[in-house]
FIMIPA-310815 format. One record per residue (C-alpha): residue in one letter; x, y, z. Coordinates in steps of 0.2 Angstrom, whole numbers, plus 5000, padded with zeros to 4 digits. Layout:
BEGIN
AXYZ
...
***
This chain:
BEGIN
M549550765159
E547850845167
N546650925154
R546251095160
I545151145146
I543251155151
T542051185135
L540351275136
K538851205123
P537251265120
K535851145123
Y534151145123
H533351035137
N531951005150
K530951145140
A532451275140
E534051335135
Q535451285145
I537351285146
L538151125146
I539951115155
C540950995147
F542550925153
D543550755154
Y543150665171
N543950765185
Q543550765205
A544250925208
V543151005192
I541550905199
H541950975217
L542051165209
V540551125197
R539351075212
T539651255219
I538851335205
P537051405210
G535751305200
R536851175191
K536151025188
W536650845182
S535850765167
V535750575167
I535250575148
L536650695144
R537650625154
K538250815158
W538150965171
Y537251105164
V536451265170
K535151365163
R535751485149
S535951665157
S537151795158
E537251785177
N537451585176
L538851625163
Q539551735177
N539551615190
I540351465180
R541851595175
K541951635194
K541951465201
L543051385186
H544351525185
A545751415187
Y545451335171
T545451375152
I543451415148
D543151375128
D541451455125
S541651495106
I540351375103
L539251455114
K539551625106
K539251555089
S537451495094
P536251625101
P535051595113
I533251515104
K531851605108
V530651505115
F528951505107
H527751395116
N527051525129
T525251465132
S524751625141
Q524551695123
L523351575118
T521751645114
T520051595124
E519551505108
Q521151415107
K521251365124
A519451295123
I519851195108
L521351105117
N520251085133
G519150985121
F520650885114
Y521250845131
K519350765137
Y519350685118
L521050605122
R520150545140
G518650485132
K519650375120
R520450295136
Y522250345132
S523450325146
Q523750485156
S525550495149
T524950495131
I523550625135
D524750745143
T526150725129
Y524950735113
T524050875123
F525550975127
L526350945109
T524951005101
A524751155112
D526551205108
F526151195090
I524651315092
A525451425103
Y526851445090
Y525551515078
H524551605092
K524151755080
E523251645068
L521851545068
V521751355072
D520551335056
S521951415045
L523551295052
N523951185037
N525251065033
R526451195027
H526451275045
A526951095052
E528451085041
L528951255047
Y528751225065
I529651045063
E531151145053
D531251295065
I530851185083
Y531250995082
I532651015069
R533551165077
R533251105095
Q533950945089
Y532450845096
S532450665094
I531550565080
S530550485092
K529850655100
Q529550715082
R528550555078
Q527550595094
F527250755087
I526550695071
S525450555079
A524750695091
L524350815076
K523450645067
I522350615082
F521950805083
K521450825065
N520050685069
Y519550775084
Y519450955075
P519250915057
N519151105053
I520951135054
P521551105035
L522850975038
E523050845025
E523350675035
L524250575022
L525450705021
L525850695038
V527350575037
R528350505052
P530350495050
K530950325051
R531350255067
D533250245072
K533650055072
K535050045085
L535349895094
P535249895112
T536649885125
V536749705132
L537849655145
S538649485148
L538049365161
E539849395171
E539449575170
V537749565178
I538449445192
Q539849585194
I538549715195
I537549635208
S539049575218
V539849745220
T538249825225
K538549845245
N536849925249
L535549775252
K534149875245
H534949945231
R535649755226
A533849695228
I533149825215
I534549775203
A534349595204
I532349605202
I532449715187
Y533649605179
S532849425184
C531149495181
G531449595166
L530449745172
R530249925166
I530850065178
S529050105179
E528449945184
L529849915199
I529150095204
N527450025205
L527649855211
E526749825226
L527149695240
S525349625236
H525949585218
I527349475224
D526749295227
I528349195234
A527549025237
R527049025217
K528649125213
Q528049245203
I527549425200
T525949505193
I526249665184
R524849785185
N524349895173
A526049895164
K526250005146
G524849985136
R523649945152
K524049765151
D524349645167
R525649505165
Y526449375175
V528449355178
I529349235186
I530449245202
A532249175200
E532449035212
S534249125216
F533449285220
L532349215235
P533749215248
L534049405244
L532149445242
H531849375259
N533449465268
Y532949625259
L531049625266
S531449565283
T532849715284
Y531849865278
R530049795281
P529149905265
K527449935270
R526649945252
Y527849945238
F529349835234
A530349995234
E530050125245
G530650315246
Q530350425261
N528550405271
H528450245263
G527950345246
K528650275229
Y530450255226
S530950385212
S531850325196
E533150455196
S533750375212
V533850205203
R534850275189
A536150365200
F536550215211
L536550095197
K537950205188
K538950215203
T538850025205
C539450015187
N540950115189
L541250015205
A541149865195
Q542249945181
I541049925167
K541450055153
K539750025144
R538250145146
V537150055158
T535350105163
P533950015172
H533349955153
T534949905149
L534649765162
R532949725154
H533849705138
S535149585145
Y533749495153
A532849455137
T534449425125
H535049295138
L533349205138
L533549205120
E535449125121
Q534748995133
G533548935119
T531949005126
D530549025112
I530349195107
R528449195110
Y528649165128
I530049305129
Q528649415121
A527449355134
L528649395149
L529249565142
G527349605140
H527749675122
A526149695112
K527049645094
P528249495090
E529249635081
T529749725096
T530449555104
M531449515087
I532649655089
Y533349535102
T533749405089
H535049535082
V536049525097
A535949355105
K537649275100
K537149085102
D536749065083
L538149205079
L539649095088
A539148965074
I539549055061
S541349045055
S542349215050
P543249195032
L544749245040
D544649105051
H544348985037
A545849075027
V547049045042
K546448865044
Q546848815026
I548548905026
M548948815043
D548248645037
A549348655022
R550948705032
K550648555042
Q550448435027
Q552148495020
E553048475037
K552348295037
V553048265020
G554848335026
I554748215040
S554448075031
G555748115017
T554748075004
***
């Protein structure tokens, strides 16, 4: 029987309060949700959402009037006041943050790290915009984390980034009374990556009818690429004669080589001759870079078509690549080099999901069953012999 209840939940997402529209998979509901003004789909949350406002709430009720709307959770959680309004910063505070930005550039951090650390620090200072930067101490940081990161359910990795940003800001601006030793990062989550079987990988590639999409999925898996590496991969970096690809300026500003699978070459030739990209391996409109959102979107559709129930992202293909290499007996040091990991500890996580050695371990249940079966067979032999 069709579930006609639609639940509305509050969520802080994309730097704003949102209303999540939660329901069991239903094409009719999806069609109606797509008619709601301002609605968006979150690949991360795997939910439809709109910005939280009384107008949008009214639009949801209007478009989904044929269904039962449960907004009890939404009513229990009042909107969170947004504090990081940088327009409230004083001229002195802005000057300090501009100096911090230049300091990070001078330290040759990546642009992504510079932007993230500057934003996180600016957000903290804007929260206490009525106070001098020289007066912000560890207690201020603790209260900020409790009220912003915990209440808005930010991830642990985001909180770790904030602590890292504060530690570097302290080095740049020693006048701030923060005690570095007391700024402790929470421990990382130790979650094992989702890994596809070899059969599932082949199934995904096989059911992908679009040639361009099939080539993208195949190259991500066969070379163990990050999504950013695929987006930035240029044709000049592909050496078909040597069967290798040069990954330029990857994470940590490192270059590395990866191998091109022999079985991928026919698909590669077919794709290049059909689409004739100009500069990038995967190109969007006007021969610009392809978007990571597009890759995630068509990969999700392909996995649904292949009837794979696991949550699969482009990084899942990379995890699967590394795990399958390990199961084939490839040395962990070579896998580390192929993935571009700075530390062997990062690569070692795949030893926990590889099943090559685990399959050799016998469960105590199997051992107990075997003992009982052997005993029964022995009794049957005794009965037949008549002794």
